[in-house]
C-alpha positions as CSV (number, residue, x, y, z in Angstrom):
1,N,-141.0,-23.4,186.0
2,G,-140.6,-26.8,184.4
3,P,-143.1,-29.3,182.5
4,P,-146.1,-30.4,184.2
5,I,-145.9,-33.0,186.6
6,L,-147.9,-36.1,185.2
7,P,-148.5,-38.3,188.0
8,E,-149.0,-42.5,187.4
9,A,-150.6,-43.3,190.4
10,C,-151.2,-41.0,193.2
11,L,-150.1,-42.5,196.7
12,D,-150.6,-42.2,200.5
13,I,-147.4,-40.0,201.6
14,S,-147.4,-41.8,205.0
15,G,-147.4,-45.0,203.7
16,S,-145.9,-48.0,204.9
17,S,-141.7,-48.2,205.7
18,I,-139.8,-50.0,203.0
19,N,-138.2,-53.3,204.5
20,P,-134.4,-53.0,203.5
21,S,-134.2,-56.7,202.6
22,E,-136.8,-56.2,200.1
23,R,-135.5,-53.7,198.1
24,T,-133.9,-54.3,194.5
25,Y,-129.8,-54.8,194.4
26,P,-128.7,-51.6,192.8
27,E,-127.1,-52.4,189.3
28,E,-127.1,-48.9,187.8
29,M,-124.5,-46.5,188.4
30,I,-124.6,-42.8,187.9
31,Q,-121.8,-40.9,186.4
32,T,-121.5,-37.5,187.7
33,G,-118.6,-36.2,185.5
34,I,-116.7,-35.6,188.6
35,S,-113.7,-37.8,188.4
36,T,-113.0,-38.2,192.4
37,I,-116.7,-38.8,192.8
38,D,-117.2,-41.5,189.9
39,V,-113.8,-43.4,190.7
40,M,-113.7,-43.3,194.8
41,N,-117.1,-42.8,196.1
42,S,-119.4,-44.4,193.1
43,I,-123.2,-43.5,193.3
44,A,-125.8,-46.1,192.6
45,R,-129.2,-45.3,191.2
46,G,-131.6,-44.0,194.1
47,Q,-128.6,-43.3,196.3
48,K,-128.6,-40.0,198.2
49,I,-125.4,-37.9,197.6
50,P,-124.9,-35.1,200.4
51,L,-122.4,-32.6,200.3
52,F,-120.7,-31.4,203.1
53,S,-118.4,-28.0,203.0
54,A,-117.4,-25.1,204.6
55,A,-117.5,-21.4,204.0
56,G,-116.0,-20.0,201.1
57,L,-115.6,-23.3,199.1
58,P,-117.6,-23.8,195.8
59,H,-119.9,-26.2,197.4
60,N,-123.3,-24.6,195.3
61,E,-121.1,-24.5,192.0
62,I,-120.3,-28.4,192.4
63,A,-123.9,-29.5,193.5
64,A,-125.1,-27.7,190.3
65,Q,-122.6,-29.2,187.8
66,I,-123.5,-32.7,189.1
67,C,-127.0,-32.0,188.4
68,R,-125.8,-30.5,185.0
69,Q,-123.5,-33.8,184.2
70,A,-125.3,-36.8,185.9
71,G,-126.5,-39.4,183.7
72,L,-126.6,-43.5,183.9
73,V,-123.8,-45.3,183.0
74,K,-124.6,-47.1,179.9
75,R,-124.5,-51.2,179.9
76,L,-121.7,-52.7,178.2
77,E,-122.6,-54.6,175.0
78,K,-120.6,-57.6,173.4
79,G,-117.9,-55.8,171.2
80,K,-119.2,-52.3,172.1
81,H,-117.5,-49.3,174.5
82,A,-119.4,-47.6,177.1
83,E,-119.6,-43.8,177.2
84,G,-120.4,-42.1,180.2
85,G,-123.4,-39.5,180.8
86,G,-126.3,-41.7,179.1
87,E,-129.3,-40.4,178.8
88,D,-132.7,-42.2,180.1
89,D,-136.1,-40.8,179.9
90,N,-136.9,-42.4,183.5
91,F,-133.4,-40.8,185.0
92,A,-134.5,-38.1,187.4
93,I,-132.6,-35.7,190.3
94,V,-134.2,-34.7,193.1
95,F,-132.5,-31.8,194.7
96,A,-132.8,-30.9,198.4
97,A,-131.1,-27.7,200.0
98,M,-131.7,-26.8,203.3
99,G,-131.3,-23.6,205.1
100,V,-130.4,-21.8,202.0
101,N,-130.5,-18.1,201.7
102,M,-132.3,-16.5,198.4
103,E,-129.3,-15.6,196.9
104,T,-128.3,-19.4,196.8
105,A,-131.8,-20.7,195.9
106,Q,-132.2,-18.1,193.0
107,F,-128.8,-19.2,191.7
108,F,-129.8,-23.0,191.4
109,K,-133.2,-22.4,190.2
110,R,-131.8,-19.8,187.3
111,D,-128.6,-22.6,186.7
112,F,-131.5,-25.6,186.2
113,E,-133.1,-23.4,183.8
114,E,-130.5,-22.0,181.8
115,N,-128.6,-25.1,181.3
116,G,-132.0,-27.2,180.3
117,S,-131.9,-29.7,183.3
118,M,-134.9,-28.2,185.0
119,E,-136.7,-30.9,182.8
120,R,-135.3,-33.7,185.0
121,V,-134.6,-32.1,188.3
122,T,-137.2,-31.4,191.3
123,L,-136.0,-29.0,193.7
124,F,-136.9,-28.8,197.7
125,L,-135.5,-25.8,198.6
126,N,-135.9,-24.7,202.7
127,L,-134.6,-21.4,202.8
128,A,-132.7,-19.9,205.8
129,N,-135.9,-17.4,207.0
130,D,-138.5,-20.5,206.7
131,P,-140.5,-21.3,209.8
132,T,-138.8,-24.4,211.8
133,I,-141.5,-26.3,211.5
134,E,-141.2,-26.6,207.6
């Protein structure tokens, strides 16, 4: 459930690879609201954020919290202070969870729908019982 997808252009999914030297330099930083990530492991727009964890740790809650709170850091203008978690119409999150059980998948879907972040989140959920070819 979410807003309808309105594509600007349809491109071939198996297009040519991106030359790393042709990429634009990342200038927009993302604020997650989690100080250890924001200070010690700053994230640029477009960067992947892997979360590695172990059984019994709150990795699902942390991932959901990052999606709830994430926003672009506003640029400082002369004489003004910056405030974190800036809103941007072009800011979106692609959330992927691999090998999760149905309960975990439902947790993420429910959390994103309840807090309103589903409008800017695209979900890729690979369930533990999905065929390996997927």
